[in-house]
C-alpha positions in Angstrom: 11.7 -19.5 32.5 12.8 -15.9 34.3 14.5 -15.0 31.1 11.5 -15.4 29.0 9.4 -13.5 31.7 11.9 -10.9 31.7 12.0 -10.4 27.7 8.1 -10.5 27.6 8.3 -7.4 30.2 10.8 -5.6 28.2 8.6 -6.3 25.0 5.5 -5.1 26.7 7.5 -1.9 27.9 8.6 -1.1 24.7 5.1 -1.6 23.1 3.6 0.7 25.6 6.2 3.4 25.1 6.1 3.1 21.4 2.1 3.2 21.4 2.2 6.4 23.5 4.8 8.1 20.9 2.3 7.0 18.0 -0.7 8.2 19.6 0.7 11.7 20.0 1.4 11.8 16.4 -1.8 10.2 15.4 -4.0 13.4 16.7 -2.5 16.0 14.3 -2.7 13.4 11.5 -6.2 12.5 12.2 -7.3 16.0 12.5 -5.7 17.2 9.4 -7.0 14.2 7.2 -10.7 15.1 8.6 -10.2 18.6 7.3 -9.1 17.0 4.1 -12.4 14.8 4.1 -14.6 17.7 5.0 -15.8 16.3 8.4 -15.7 17.1 12.1 -12.2 16.3 13.6 -13.8 14.0 15.9 -14.7 11.6 13.3 -11.1 11.3 12.0 -10.2 10.6 15.7 -12.7 8.2 16.4 -11.6 6.5 13.1 -8.0 6.4 14.2 -9.1 5.0 17.6 -11.4 2.2 16.2 -9.6 1.1 13.1 -6.2 1.0 15.1 -7.7 -0.9 17.9 -9.7 -3.5 16.1 -6.9 -3.9 13.2 -4.4 -4.4 16.1 -6.3 -7.1 17.6 -7.5 -9.0 14.4 -5.1 -8.0 11.8 -2.2 -10.1 10.4 0.7 -7.8 11.1 1.6 -7.0 14.9 3.3 -3.7 15.2 1.5 -2.1 12.2 -0.5 0.9 12.8 -3.8 1.6 11.3 -6.0 5.0 11.5 -7.7 7.7 9.3 -5.2 8.3 6.3 -5.0 11.1 3.6 -5.2 8.3 1.0 -9.0 7.7 1.9 -9.8 11.5 2.9 -9.0 12.2 -0.7 -11.4 9.8 -2.1 -14.2 10.7 0.3 -14.3 14.5 0.0 -16.7 14.7 -2.8 -19.1 12.0 -1.3 -19.5 14.1 2.0 -19.8 17.4 0.0 -22.4 16.2 -2.4 -24.7 13.6 0.1 -23.3 14.3 3.6 -21.6 12.4 6.3 -24.5 9.8 6.8 -23.9 8.4 3.2 -20.2 8.3 4.4 -20.5 6.1 7.5 -22.7 3.8 5.1 -20.0 3.9 2.5 -17.3 2.8 5.1 -19.6 0.1 6.4 -19.7 -1.3 2.6 -15.8 -0.8 2.2 -15.4 -3.1 5.4 -17.9 -5.7 3.8 -15.6 -5.7 0.5 -12.4 -5.8 2.3 -13.6 -8.9 4.4 -14.8 -10.6 1.1 -11.0 -10.1 -0.2 -9.7 -11.9 3.0 -12.4 -14.6 2.7 -11.5 -15.3 -0.9 -8.0 -15.0 -0.2 -7.3 -12.2 -2.3 -4.3 -10.9 -0.2 -2.0 -13.4 -1.7 -1.9 -11.1 -4.9 0.2 -8.7 -3.2 3.2 -11.1 -3.9 2.6 -10.1 -7.5 3.7 -6.5 -6.8 7.1 -6.0 -8.2 10.1 -4.6 -6.0 10.6 -1.8 -8.2 6.6 -0.8 -7.4 7.1 -1.2 -3.7 10.3 1.1 -4.0 8.0 3.7 -5.7 5.4 3.1 -3.4 7.6 4.2 -0.1 9.1 6.9 -2.1 5.9 8.4 -3.3 4.5 8.3 0.2 7.6 9.8 2.0 7.0 12.7 -0.4 3.4 13.0 0.1 4.0 12.9 4.1 6.8 15.6 3.7 4.5 18.0 1.7 1.7 17.3 4.1 3.8 18.9 6.7 4.8 22.0 5.1 1.1 23.4 5.8 2.2 23.5 9.2 4.9 26.3 8.2 1.9 28.5 6.9 -0.8 30.7 8.6 -4.2 32.0 7.4 -4.1 35.7 6.7 -7.1 38.3 7.3 -8.1 37.7 3.5 -8.3 34.0 4.0 -5.3 32.7 2.0 -2.5 31.0 3.4 0.9 32.6 3.6 4.3 31.2 5.0 5.4 32.1 8.2 7.9 35.3 8.2 10.7 36.1 10.4 10.9 35.1 14.1 8.0 32.8 13.6 9.4 30.8 10.8 13.0 30.8 12.8 11.1 29.1 16.1 9.2 26.8 14.0 12.4 25.6 11.9 14.6 25.6 14.9 12.2 23.6 17.1 11.8 21.0 14.2 15.6 20.7 13.7 15.9 20.1 17.6 13.1 17.4 17.7 14.9 15.7 14.6 18.2 16.0 16.4 17.0 14.4 19.5 15.5 11.3 17.5 18.9 11.1 15.9 21.3 11.4 18.7 19.4 9.8 21.7 19.4 6.3 20.6 23.1 6.4 20.6 23.3 7.1 24.5 20.2 4.9 25.5 17.4 3.0 24.0 15.5 2.5 27.3 12.9 5.1 26.1 11.8 5.8 22.7 13.7 8.9 21.3 10.6 10.4 19.6 8.6 10.6 22.8 11.7 12.1 24.4 11.9 14.8 22.0 8.3 15.5 21.7 8.4 15.9 25.7 11.7 18.0 25.7 10.5 20.3 23.0 7.2 20.9 24.6 8.9 21.7 28.1 11.4 23.9 26.2 8.2 25.9 24.5 6.7 26.7 27.8 9.8 27.3 30.0 11.0 29.9 27.5 7.6 31.1 26.6 8.1 30.6 22.8 5.1 31.7 20.6 4.6 28.9 18.1 1.6 26.8 17.0 0.3 24.1 19.2 -2.3 21.0 18.7 -5.1 23.1 20.5 -4.6 25.8 17.6 -5.6 23.3 15.0 -8.8 22.1 16.5 -10.4 20.9 19.9 -9.7 17.1 20.5 -12.1 16.7 23.3 -15.0 14.3 23.4 -16.4 11.2 24.7 -16.7 7.5 23.9 -17.9 6.8 20.3 -21.3 5.7 20.1 -23.2 3.1 18.2 -24.9 4.9 15.1 -27.0 3.3 12.1 -26.3 5.6 9.2 -29.6 7.7 8.6 -30.0 7.1 5.0 -32.8 5.4 2.7 -32.0 1.5 2.3 -32.6 1.4 -1.4 -30.8 0.7 -4.7 -30.5 4.2 -5.2 -28.4 4.7 -2.2 -26.3 1.7 -3.1 -25.4 3.4 -6.7 -24.0 6.2 -4.8 -22.0 4.7 -2.2 -20.8 1.5 -4.1 -18.5 3.2 -6.5 -16.7 5.0 -3.3 -16.9 1.8 -1.2 -15.1 -0.2 -3.8 -12.3 2.7 -4.7 -12.0 3.0 -0.8 -11.6 -0.8 -0.3 -8.9 -1.1 -3.1 -7.0 2.0 -1.7 -7.1 0.8 1.7 -6.0 -2.9 1.2 -3.2 -2.0 -1.3 -1.7 0.4 1.2 -2.2 -1.9 4.1 -0.7 -4.9 2.2 2.1 -2.9 1.0 3.0 -1.3 4.5 2.7 -4.9 5.8 5.6 -6.1 3.3 7.6 -3.1 4.4 7.1 -3.9 8.1 7.8 -7.7 7.3 11.2 -6.5 5.8 12.2 -4.3 8.5 11.3 -6.8 11.2 12.3 -9.9 9.3 9.3 -11.6 10.2 6.4 -12.4 8.1 2.6 -11.0 8.4 -0.5 -12.7 7.2 -2.0 -10.7 4.2 -5.5 -12.5 4.1 -5.9 -12.1 7.8 -5.0 -8.3 7.4 -7.7 -8.0 4.9 -10.3 -9.4 7.2 -8.9 -7.5 10.0 -8.9 -4.3 7.9 -12.6 -4.9 7.0 -13.9 -5.5 10.3 -12.4 -2.4 11.6 -14.0 -0.6 8.9 -17.5 -2.0 9.6 -17.0 -1.2 13.1 -15.9 2.6 12.5 -18.7 3.0 10.2 -21.3 2.0 12.9 -19.5 4.2 15.3 -19.2 7.5 13.4 -15.9 7.1 11.7 -14.5 8.2 8.4 -12.6 4.6 7.5 -9.2 3.9 7.6 -6.1 1.8 6.9 -2.5 1.0 7.6 -0.5 4.2 8.0 3.3 3.9 6.9 4.4 6.9 8.7 2.8 5.8 12.2 4.1 2.4 11.5 7.6 3.4 11.0 7.4 5.6 14.4 6.3 2.6 16.1 8.6 0.0 14.5 11.6 2.3 15.0 10.7 3.1 18.7 10.9 -0.6 19.4 6.9 -1.5 18.9 6.8 -5.0 17.7 3.8 -6.7 19.3 0.0 -6.3 19.1 0.1 -4.5 22.3 1.6 -1.6 20.7 -1.0 -0.7 18.3 -3.6 -1.6 21.0 -2.0 0.8 23.4 -1.7 3.6 20.8 -5.3 3.4 20.2 -6.1 3.3 24.0 -4.0 6.2 24.7 -5.5 8.2 21.7 -9.0 7.4 23.4 -7.6 8.8 26.6 -6.3 12.0 25.0 -9.8 12.5 23.4 -11.8 12.0 26.9 -9.4 13.4 29.5 -6.1 14.5 28.1 -7.2 17.0 25.3 -5.6 19.7 27.3 -2.3 18.1 27.8 -2.1 17.3 24.2 -3.3 20.8 23.1 0.1 22.2 24.9 2.3 20.0 22.4 4.1 22.2 19.9 3.1 21.5 16.3 6.9 21.7 15.3 7.9 18.7 17.5 5.2 16.6 15.6 6.3 17.9 12.2 9.9 17.0 13.3 8.9 13.2 14.3 7.3 13.1 10.7 10.3 14.6 8.8 12.3 11.8 10.5 9.9 9.2 9.3 10.1 10.8 5.9 13.8 10.2 5.9 13.6 6.7 7.2 10.9 6.0 5.0 12.4 7.2 1.4 14.3 4.5 -0.1 17.5 6.3 -0.7 19.3 3.4 -2.1 16.8 3.5 -5.0 18.2 7.0 -6.2 21.8 5.4 -6.1 20.8 2.2 -8.3 18.6 4.2 -10.8 21.6 4.2 -13.4 22.5 0.6 -12.8 19.2 -1.3 -12.9 17.2 -2.0 -16.1 15.6 1.2 -17.4 12.3 -0.1 -17.4 12.6 -1.0 -13.4 13.9 2.7 -13.0 10.8 4.1 -15.1 8.6 2.0 -12.9 10.1 3.7 -9.6 9.7 7.1 -11.0 6.2 6.5 -12.4 4.9 5.0 -9.1 6.7 8.0 -7.0 5.0 10.5 -9.1 1.5 9.0 -9.6 1.4 8.5 -5.8 2.1 12.1 -5.4 -0.4 13.5 -7.8 -3.1 11.2 -7.7 -3.5 8.3 -5.2 -1.9 5.0 -4.3 -4.2 2.5 -6.0 -3.5 4.2 -9.4 -0.1 4.6 -8.7 0.1 0.8 -8.0 -2.0 -0.1 -10.7 0.2 1.9 -13.2 3.3 0.3 -11.9 1.9 -3.2 -12.1 0.6 -2.7 -15.7 3.8 -1.3 -16.9 5.8 -3.9 -15.0 3.5 -6.7 -16.7 3.8 -5.3 -20.2 7.5 -5.0 -20.1 7.8 -8.6 -18.8 5.6 -9.9 -21.4 7.4 -7.9 -24.1 10.8 -9.2 -22.8 9.5 -12.9 -22.7 8.1 -12.4 -26.2 11.4 -11.8 -27.7 12.9 -15.2 -26.2 10.9 -17.6 -28.4 13.1 -18.8 -31.2 13.8 -22.4 -32.7 16.4 -24.5 -34.0 15.8 -26.3 -37.3 17.0 -29.4 -39.2 16.0 -31.9 -41.5 16.2 -35.7 -40.7 17.2 -38.6 -42.8 13.5 -39.1 -43.9 13.5 -35.6 -45.3 11.0 -34.5 -42.4 11.8 -31.1 -40.9 12.1 -30.5 -37.1 11.6 -27.1 -35.3 13.0 -27.4 -31.8 11.1 -24.4 -30.1 12.6 -22.7 -27.0 11.0 -19.9 -24.8 7.4 -19.5 -23.7 4.5 -19.3 -26.2 1.9 -17.1 -25.0 -0.1 -14.1 -26.0 3.1 -11.9 -26.3 5.1 -14.3 -28.3 2.6 -15.5 -30.8 3.6 -13.1 -33.6 7.4 -13.8 -33.1 6.6 -17.5 -33.2 4.6 -17.3 -36.4 7.4 -15.9 -38.0 9.6 -18.9 -37.4 7.9 -20.9 -40.0 7.7 -21.2 -43.7 4.7 -23.4 -44.7 5.2 -22.9 -48.5 8.9 -23.9 -48.6 9.0 -26.8 -45.8 8.8 -30.4 -46.8 5.7 -32.4 -46.7 5.9 -33.3 -43.0 6.9 -30.9 -40.1 7.3 -31.5 -36.4 7.1 -29.1 -33.8 9.4 -30.2 -30.8 8.2 -28.5 -27.4 10.6 -30.0 -25.2 12.1 -26.5 -24.4 8.8 -24.7 -24.8 5.5 -24.1 -22.8 2.2 -23.6 -24.3 0.9 -21.3 -21.9 -2.8 -19.8 -22.8 -5.6 -19.7 -25.5 -3.7 -17.6 -27.7 -0.9 -20.1 -28.0 -3.5 -22.7 -29.0 -4.9 -20.3 -31.6 -1.7 -19.9 -33.2 -0.8 -23.4 -33.5 -3.9 -24.1 -35.0 -3.7 -21.4 -37.3 -0.2 -22.6 -38.5 -1.6 -26.3 -38.8 -4.1 -24.7 -41.3 -1.6 -22.9 -43.4 0.2 -26.1 -43.8 -2.9 -28.0 -44.7 -3.5 -25.4 -47.5 -0.1 -26.5 -48.9 -1.2 -30.3 -48.2 1.4 -30.7 -45.7 1.2 -32.2 -42.2 2.1 -30.8 -38.6 3.0 -33.0 -35.6 3.5 -31.6 -32.2 5.7 -33.6 -29.8 7.2 -33.4 -26.2 4.8 -31.4 -24.7 5.3 -31.3 -20.7 2.1 -32.6 -18.8 0.9 -29.2 -17.9 0.9 -28.1 -21.6 -1.0 -31.2 -22.4 -3.6 -30.3 -19.4 -4.3 -26.9 -21.3 -4.6 -28.8 -24.6 -7.0 -31.5 -23.3 -9.2 -28.6 -21.5 -9.6 -27.2 -25.2 -10.5 -30.1 -26.7 -11.6 -30.0 -30.2 -10.5 -26.5 -30.2 -6.9 -27.8 -30.8 -6.6 -29.5 -34.3 -2.9 -30.3 -34.3 -1.7 -34.1 -34.3 0.1 -35.2 -31.3 3.2 -37.9 -31.3 
């Protein structure tokens, strides 16, 4: 009993400390994504708070962090520019409804169809995206309004603080794991900057993060079909992007923690979170792989880590904005660079020359598309290419052994799956003109999988009929017989 209580206390302590670390990293991310989306920074911060809190309570993956993300920000920027922020709030509500419907109809299970090569491409692509997003902090805006790289001393201070942060995060766990190394790194670098009076960019230089409690707000838009036509395409894309990123992050956290999340519950949790944030003035959100990795690596495993991260973030908004404003951006960039190193699947680089070329292509393809377009398109391309490769390989496996029995009847012993991809190869196995009067097709080692299979068998039977010959089907397994039974009169071959 005492051991259980002690373990629970340790777990709660780890969750709270990791939640604080995550909250510190959430602030600049939410502000940056707000700028990308073209909305006020508080919109992004409120999204991070509400989405993070609701999904931590009701989602299907304890320890996973959700909030405003860049993947969604790039989708909504056009909507905000053309129609305004009120349409965005309505779109986020509709996005949440679509995600909840996905959970109700248990569509989360389809995440299992995503191949491992797509998963590797996903994490590599996101690691690159996170890395590239941090490079903006090494630039400044000149008098002409264009971005320029930091020069001389300023660049040296920035790089030095980033490297110091990364060094603390790497070496501190070798001495003690009592406190998350990321939190110690942020506090230490902040202290050094102010003790030495170093001139470097801080969170307060990005934007003001001061605000109050988010208030309930009905989107001020006309409720008609024209509005639905405007917001539905954006809502559908956002729902797909959000769920794909969330479910793939869920799978990644599952692998790291060696536990199992619940995909359909995560769909429901993400949907409920986005409905709430839409009614409280947020830009929507989903799981964040970077913050989730910070949380897990800092010891956060339970729901308390996500809940505490959200509550700490709300505290920063309402009362701690001045303190947060002191934090050097370099410290947070160092944390994110550490996340990049931990997120990127370095093993995938080593095995590119050892795995099938098709899998290597998918890894590179998904990574590239993630960087240059968006996650949903990348995963879609990866799954389609993987499916086409699988179908092509399976189509080459259809073959048969032939023999003629004592009665002069010819037997084809079919092996390999018969489906839309293999019907062409299947047809090439037969010679109706040269075969004897009676032919048997033995499907003991084969499967009739789809309508294309039934159609090719029917066409084969018709070819034999034209030469006044008979075709008989035998040894179909029960599943194949069910497919044929459902087809009814569509299937004309004789069964034996």
